[in-house]
N, C-alpha and C positions, 0 to 999 in steps of 0.2 A: 451677416454671412448667411448664405443659403445652405441647403443640405449638402451640397458637394464641395463646400469650402470656399466658394467664390463670393466676392462681395456683391450684394444686390444694390442697385441704385433705384430709389423710389422717385417717381415723377412728382414734381412740386404740384401741390393742389391748387395753386394760384393760377387762374386763367390768364391773367395779365403776364405772368412769368412765361407761360407756355407760348403765348403769342409773341413775346419778345424773343424767345429762343427760336421759334419758327422764322421770324423775320431775320434773325442773325444767319440762320442756315440758308435762307433764300438769297440774301445779300452776298454771302460767301460764294455760293454756287454761281450766281450771276457774275460776280467779279472774275471768277476763273474762266467762265465760258464766254464772256464778252470781251475779254482782254485782246483776243486776236483781231477784233473789229475796232479797237481804239477807243472804246467807251467802257464805263463802269456801271455798277448798279445804281449810282446816283445821278448819272448824266445821260444814260441811254434814253430815258423818258422824254427829254427835250427833243431829241432827234425824232422819236416816234410821234410826238404831238405836232411838231412842225410838218412832218410827213402827212399827217391827217388834215392839217390846216395850212396848206402852202400859201405864202403871202401874208400870213398873220402879222399884225402889228404887235410889237412887243408888249404894249399895255394889255392887249387882248389875251396874249399868251399868259401873262400874269394871272388874269382872271380864270383862264382855263385850268392852269396848273394849281392855283391856290397855294403858292409858296411865297415866302418873303420876296418882294421885288428885287432886292439887292442880290439875293441868292440866284434868282433867275438870270439877272444881268451877268453875274460872274460866270455862270455855267454857259450862257450863250456866247459870251466873249471867248471863252476857252474853246468852244466848239467851232467858232468862226476861225480862230487861230489855227485849229487843227484841220480846217478845210471841210468840215461837215455842213456848215451853214453859210449862206450868203445873205448879206444885209443890203437892201436897196431902198432908195427914197420912194415913199408912197406917192404915186402920181397925183392923187387927190388931195393930199395934205403933205406939203413939202417938209413939215416939221417932224413927221412920223417916218419910221423905217419899217419896211416889211422884211420878214424872215422867211427864207425858203431853203430847201436843201440843195447843196451843190450836187453835181452828178455823182461824185464819190459818196456824198451823204445819202443819196437815193439808193445807191447800191448797198451801202451799209444798213439802211433801214430794212431792206429785203433780208439780209443776213441776220440782223437782230430779230426780226420777226420769226425766223426759223428757230432761233434759240428760245425765244419766249414761247412759241407753240410747243416745243419739246417740253419745257418746264411745266407749262400749264396743263398739258395732256398728262404728264406724269403725276402731277399733284391731284388732278381730278380722278385719275385711275386708282390712286392710293389713299384717298380721303376716308373711305369707309362711309359711303353716303347714308347708310341706315343707322349710323352711330350718332350719339349726341355730339354737339359741336365741340365740346371739350375733348372728347376722345378722337374726333376727326383731326383736331390740331396736333394732338400727340402723334397720331398716325402719320400725318404729313411731315412733321419734324423728323421722325425716325425714317420715313421713306426717302427723304433727301439724302441720306447717307448711301443709298443704293443707286442713285441716278449717276450715269456716267457722263 
């Protein structure tokens, strides 16, 4: 307890713990703020990468994202079912399929970008650039409680 009778919470000294808590706070914020656009903190990334690489072949996407290929396949199939992504046969290699955003996916990518820009700007403004990295992570984690 501190001098005024309130419980004080000490920050864990473990950097890994701080990073994990910051990640949790970011994922939570993203899930809340991306819900209106039909994506989550775990699948918006695919929409953004396909937006950056229209017509990408799924094998190439696996290399870009560096996630287990079966995880990518599940996420892509889900986003196809939800109307974000269109799959077409590669005209140069009929065994391969190209991935592009649907018109709805393109609109959602613009909206998702606005959400990400808000979060990134807020985090950069609140990191405490002159502080050591450990303290920056703590600042960022606490700052996320104040973003609307």
